[in-house]
C-alpha positions in Angstrom: -197.9 96.1 12.5 -194.3 94.6 13.6 -191.8 97.4 15.0 -188.4 96.7 13.5 -185.9 96.4 16.2 -183.3 98.9 16.2 -179.6 97.4 16.1 -177.3 98.4 19.2 -174.1 100.1 17.6 -173.0 101.3 21.2 -173.9 104.6 20.6 -172.3 105.0 17.1 -174.3 106.0 14.2 -173.6 103.5 10.7 -173.1 105.9 8.3 -175.0 106.1 5.2 -173.6 104.2 2.2 -174.3 105.4 -1.2 -174.9 102.7 -4.5 -172.1 102.9 -5.6 -170.6 102.7 -2.1 -172.2 99.8 -1.0 -171.2 97.7 -4.2 -167.9 99.2 -3.9 -167.8 97.4 -0.4 -169.4 94.4 -1.7 -166.6 93.7 -3.9 -164.1 94.1 -1.6 -165.6 91.5 0.2 -165.8 89.2 -2.6 -162.2 89.8 -3.3 -161.2 89.2 0.8 -162.7 85.7 0.4 -161.2 84.7 -2.9 -157.5 85.6 -1.2 -158.5 83.3 1.6 -160.4 80.9 -0.1 -156.8 80.7 -2.3 -155.1 80.8 0.7 -156.5 78.0 1.8 -156.4 76.1 -1.2 -152.7 76.8 -0.8 -151.9 75.5 2.0 -153.7 72.2 1.7 -151.0 72.0 -1.5 -148.4 72.2 0.5 -149.4 70.0 3.2 -149.7 67.5 0.5 -146.6 68.5 -0.9 -145.0 68.3 2.6 -145.6 65.1 3.3 -144.6 63.6 0.5 -141.3 65.5 0.9 -141.0 63.9 4.8 -141.1 60.8 3.1 -138.6 61.5 0.6 -136.7 62.6 3.1 -136.7 59.3 5.4 -135.7 57.8 1.7 -132.8 60.1 1.9 -131.3 59.8 5.5 -131.6 56.1 4.7 -129.1 56.2 1.8 -126.9 58.5 4.4 -127.1 55.6 7.5 -123.7 53.6 7.1 -124.9 50.4 7.7 -123.2 47.4 9.5 -121.5 44.2 8.0 -122.8 41.0 8.6 -119.6 40.1 10.5 -120.1 43.3 13.1 -123.6 42.1 13.4 -122.6 38.5 14.8 -120.4 39.9 16.8 -122.3 42.0 18.6 -125.5 39.5 18.9 -122.6 37.4 20.6 -121.2 40.0 22.7 -125.2 40.9 23.9 -126.2 37.0 24.3 -122.6 37.2 26.2 -123.8 39.7 28.6 -127.0 37.8 28.7 -126.2 35.0 30.0 -123.7 36.2 32.4 -126.6 38.0 34.2 -128.8 35.4 33.9 -126.3 33.3 35.9 -125.9 35.9 38.8 -129.3 36.3 38.9 -129.9 32.6 39.2 -126.9 32.7 41.9 -128.5 34.9 43.9 -131.7 33.6 44.1 -130.3 30.0 44.7 -128.2 31.3 47.7 -131.2 33.6 49.3 -133.6 30.5 49.3 -130.9 28.2 51.0 -130.5 30.8 53.0 -134.3 31.4 53.7 -134.3 27.5 54.4 -131.5 26.9 56.8 -133.3 29.9 58.6 -136.9 28.6 58.7 -135.7 24.9 59.6 -134.1 26.1 62.8 -137.2 28.3 63.7 -139.3 25.3 63.5 
């Protein structure tokens, strides 16, 4: 015959429960499970609502934006192009100058 294993309880004995007490514990556990399930479902719904609320918030914020006029946009584009042109010419000039200096030095050494 197989021996039943003793459950170790750390030296503490589990109290004996009556049938009514066992049923009450079972009902309490079931209630806890139902509450946890409701919390999970509520959280999932909240996450979905949260996503749509977030998207709606984006559109609300976009309506608050003061968009630039066409003339302002064209003027700012002109400024950007002018700055790019100036710095391109500056970098080109420095590069050309250093190239000429290098060639001058290498001709005299050869």
